[in-house]
C-alpha positions, 0 to 999 in steps of 0.5 A: 144525524143520518145513519146509512144501512145498506142503501137506506138512509135513516134520518134521526134528527127528529127522533125523541131519544126514546121508543114509546112502544114496542113488542118487547125483546122479540123486536131485538130477535127480529132485528138480529134475524133480518140483519143477517138473513135473506128474505128467503129465510123468513118463512123458516124463522116464522115457523120456528118462533111460533110468535104472533109478533114475528108472524105479524111483522115478517109475513109476506101476506101483509103486502097484499093490502096494497096489491089493489092500489094503483101505484106506478113507477113514477109515484112518490109514496109517503108511508106514515107509521111504517113499523117494521116495514111489513109493506115498505119493500112492496111499496119500493118495488111499485113506486119511484121513491118511498119515504117512511115516517116511524116513531120507533127507532128499533122498528125503523132499524128492522125496516132498514135492514130488511130492505137494505138493498132498496135504493129508493127508500128513506126513513125518517124517525120521529113523530109525524106531527113534528116531521110533517112541518118540514116535509119539502115535497108533495107525494102521489100516494100517502099510506096509513096502514094500521095507523089512523086509529092512533091519531090521538097519539100523533095529533094534538088537537080537539079532533085528531081523527079529522085533523090527521086527514087534513094535515096528511092531505096537505102533502098530497099532489092535486091528483094524489090519493090517501090510503087508509087501512083500519079495523071496522068498529062493528066488524063481524068478528067482534060480535062473534067473540074476538077481542078488540084488536088494540085493547084486548077487551071483548066488545070494547069497540062495539060498545063505543070505547067507553073504557078506552082513550087514545085509540078508536076504530070506526064504522063505514059511516063514521069514516065517511063523516070524518072525511066529509068534515075534511071536505073530501067525498071522493072515496073508494071503499074496499073490504079486506078479508079476513082483515087488513092485517092478513088479507087473503081476498080484497072485495069492493062494491063492484065485487062483493063476496058470494055465499060460501066465500067467507070461510076463513074466519078463525084466523084471529091468531094474536089473542084468545077468542070465544066462538059464539056462533058460526061466522061463515053461516052468519056471513052467508045470511047477509051476503045477499043483502046490502049489509056485508060492507057494514060488517066487514072486519076491516076497511081499505079506503082510497081517498082522492084529493 
C-alpha cells in the first residue's frame, strides 16, 4: 500500500503495523505542526515548545552534518533510519533522488509532511533487514546518521555491527560511499560529566556498556576494526563539534582545531549533566598533540566502496 502526502510517496507494504519507538505525544504535536505550517515557522515553534524532542527533530542545524559530503544532483541517495526527516530535505536539495527507510510510521509521516513539496523523495516504512532484500537499485550514497549504534536492533546476526555494513555496501555502486555519523564511546563529554546519550547513564559507554544490550557506540579504532572486518579500508574521518547532532564545526585530519577553538562544550541539552572539569581547557591541552581525534565527541565517516 502506498500513501501520497503532497509529492511524496510513502510505501507501507513492509510496515509491521506498530511503531516500536517514539518520543511520545510530542510526535503528534510535531506532526500536526509540520502538516500545517511552513518551514519559516519552525524556529518559532522550537522557541515556544522549549522541548528537546522538538529541537532535535526540527532544528535546521541538524542538516550541517551532510554539508561536507560531496553529493551531486546526479546522485541517488539511500537514507537508512530517516526519522522525522531532520536531514532528508537537505539531501533532496543536493541529490537527484532520495529514498528513505524508517521503521516508524509516525516519524515517516512527519518526514513526508515537512518535505511534501520534494518531488524526488520516496519513503519506505519498515525494518531495513526486510526492505533491503527487495531494493531494486544501487545507490551512489547511503547514509546512517545516528543509526549504526542500533545495528543489533536492525540486523539479526552474531555480529550485527559488521554485518550491517556488509549488507549496506551491497546496495552501493562500485564507486559509491557509505556515510556514518555516530557518537564516540570515548568522547570528551562523557569524561567531563555527560550521560551516555542512548541509555542516560553516567560512564556507561566509557565502561564498555557492561549494563546495556542492543546499543553500542565505538572508538575510532573500533570503527576501523569493524570496517576492516568487512573488507573496507578506504575511509575518511571527520570530527563534528560539539557533536554530530548539532554540528557547528566539522573538522578533519587535514584541518584540526587549534587552541581556543573548542569552547561550545555545554551544549548537551537533552539530559542533566555534571561539570567535573573545564572541557575547553582540557581540549586546549590536547589540540597540539595527536589526541583530539581520539576524544572527539562524535565521528562522521565516509567509507569508499
